[in-house]
C-alpha positions, -999 to +999 in steps of 0.1 A: +664-526+338+652-560+329+642-562+296+605-570+303+603-537+320+617-518+292+590-530+271+562-524+292+574-489+296+582-479+259+545-495+258+531-474+279+546-443+268+532-454+231+497-459+244+503-420+266+514-406+236+488-418+209+461-408+234+470-370+232+474-375+192+436-388+190+424-363+216+443-336+201+429-345+162+394-350+178+397-313+191+404-307+157+377-322+136+350-317+164+324-294+146+317-259+160+287-254+181+280-221+167+289-219+128+265-242+110+276-280+099+295-278+065+296-238+064+320-217+052+331-182+051+311-164+017+329-134+002+300-112-014+317-085-031+358-070-028+348-037-044+350-011-018+379+007+001+372+001+039+338-013+050+319-006+083+290-001+104+267-030+092+232-027+108+203-050+102+169-040+093+136-054+106+133-075+073+167-093+077+187-067+054+219-053+062+228-021+054+268-011+059+294+018+054+319+023+025+335+049+050+362+066+032+339+066-004+310+086+014+283+059+012+261+033+025+253+002+010+221-024+011+225-063+012+195-081+007+204-115+014+172-131+010+167-124-023+197-142-035+218-118-021+212-082-039+237-055-034+225-022-043+237+014-031+214+029-008+231+064+001+258+089-012+269+119+005+260+103+038+284+125+063+309+099+064+291+076+083+307+048+105+287+028+127+252+021+120+221+012+140+183+011+133+160+026+157+124+007+164+108+031+139+131+023+110+157+053+110+188+041+103+211+058+132+244+070+123+281+082+135+286+110+108+318+119+114+322+144+086+310+171+108+316+150+141+274+141+142+251+118+150+222+113+120+188+098+118+181+089+082+145+082+073+138+052+053+129+078+025+166+092+030+158+125+047+186+133+075+184+148+106+207+153+131+205+143+163+232+157+183+266+179+165+285+184+198+291+183+235+296+215+261+299+236+230+328+215+217+329+193+184+332+157+196+364+139+181+343+118+158+312+090+168+325+059+157+301+031+169+263+031+186+239+009+202+204+017+209+187+003+241+151-007+244+144+028+261+158+043+227+191+062+244+218+062+220+248+046+235+282+057+218+318+057+216+337+089+203+374+078+194+399+103+176+413+090+142+427+120+126+404+123+092+419+135+059+388+153+052+390+175+084+402+210+087+413+207+125+448+188+130+436+180+173+407+173+190+385+198+209+378+174+243+415+160+247+401+123+264+379+096+241+352+089+256+317+072+258+286+091+261+247+083+256+224+105+243+186+103+262+158+096+237+146+130+224+174+149+240+199+172+216+230+171+243+248+132+250+259+128+282+292+115+297+295+081+306+333+072+311+364+093+304+389+064+315+395+053+284+426+053+259+406+046+225+367+032+230+353+017+198+331-010+194+303-012+215+269-034+221+245-039+246+222-068+261+188-068+242+170-068+283+191-036+284+209-045+318+245-043+302+264-026+280+299-038+266+328-011+255+362-024+240+389-001+247+409-010+212+437+011+221+446-005+257+432-043+244+407-042+268+369-049+267+344-037+297+310-046+311+291-023+326+260-024+340+231+000+327+212+018+357+175+028+350+182+065+343+208+050+315+243+061+335+266+032+340+280+013+370+302-015+378+326-018+352+345-045+349+368-063+325+355-089+305+384-097+283+418-086+273+415-080+244+403-050+220+378-049+193+366-024+163+331-039+163+310-062+185+281-084+184+259-106+205+243-139+202+211-157+216+232-176+242+250-145+252+283-151+234+302-121+227+320-117+191+350-092+188+363-081+155+400-073+147+424-095+134+396-118+121+367-128+147+371-141+185+342-156+209+335-155+242+310-165+258+293-150+287+317-154+310+347-138+292+358-176+278+371-179+247+350-204+225+357-198+191+377-179+165+370-176+129+398-167+103+389-138+075+413-136+046+415-099+052+439-077+068+412-061+093+376-072+101+359-038+111+327-049+123+302-073+122+262-082+126+234-112+123+213-109+094+191-127+069+152-134+076+160-158+106+188-135+116+215-169+115+237-151+090+268-140+104+274-107+083+314-092+080+328-059+070+365-067+064+381-040+051+374-041+008+354-073+010+320-080+027+318-116+040+288-141+055+286-171+071+256-194+080+257-200+120+239-223+143+228-192+159+208-164+163+217-123+168+203-101+189+196-066+187 
């Protein structure tokens, strides 16, 4: 091979290799379109046993559960991050969500119920079973614009239960119409539904089947039922959140974010064995609040969350 040819060949190969290195480097330092510039994960506290179920009130305060310790905590972000105990003896509450009247709706799995906790702390049991049987253990929930409560009912054996097996064999998704006491079965073809969230217009619902490592998207019909189940991504999730751009946040080993078409666009590493759940809080709903096992974290975002 002629000398000039060899020199040109290696010169071209070197430029080709360098171009990939430059592109890869730029990809690594390219600023996030979701996380605020210069923001980093902030650990608020690590005093808990297992945190779950964050929910935001109208003022932007965040409430979350320390489920094994049977407590609900309140985090007031807008007054320098004040953390305070809100309630003890919570029925072993897990997932939480605020209704339009400011009541905190809780998945209270000590007796497999849904609770409504008033702003003054009084408790009303909204539902305590399905067709005369105990539910497996309501886990996560979302409330539609019409006031219907959608919830997942996986079975996780609790050491505070006397029973050792479920009354209902399948692990299902239900909804409780506003003002009703009996839930309606929506989907019984899942292995272990867990995370759940709906779009603010009330048109779509996302449900994660954590055991099958799948997340589905449904259409919500006018009567509250579901139709047109479609696989959204091949990843399960413990908890979920949506931002104003329609991006879906899934929790587990850190946080994975997908755009509305199901394309992975961001990952957030969290120094914890498990991220149980997340929500957006703060006055402007641009603080990502993360419950991660014994810890809670915050992260400043460019985008806002939706309720």
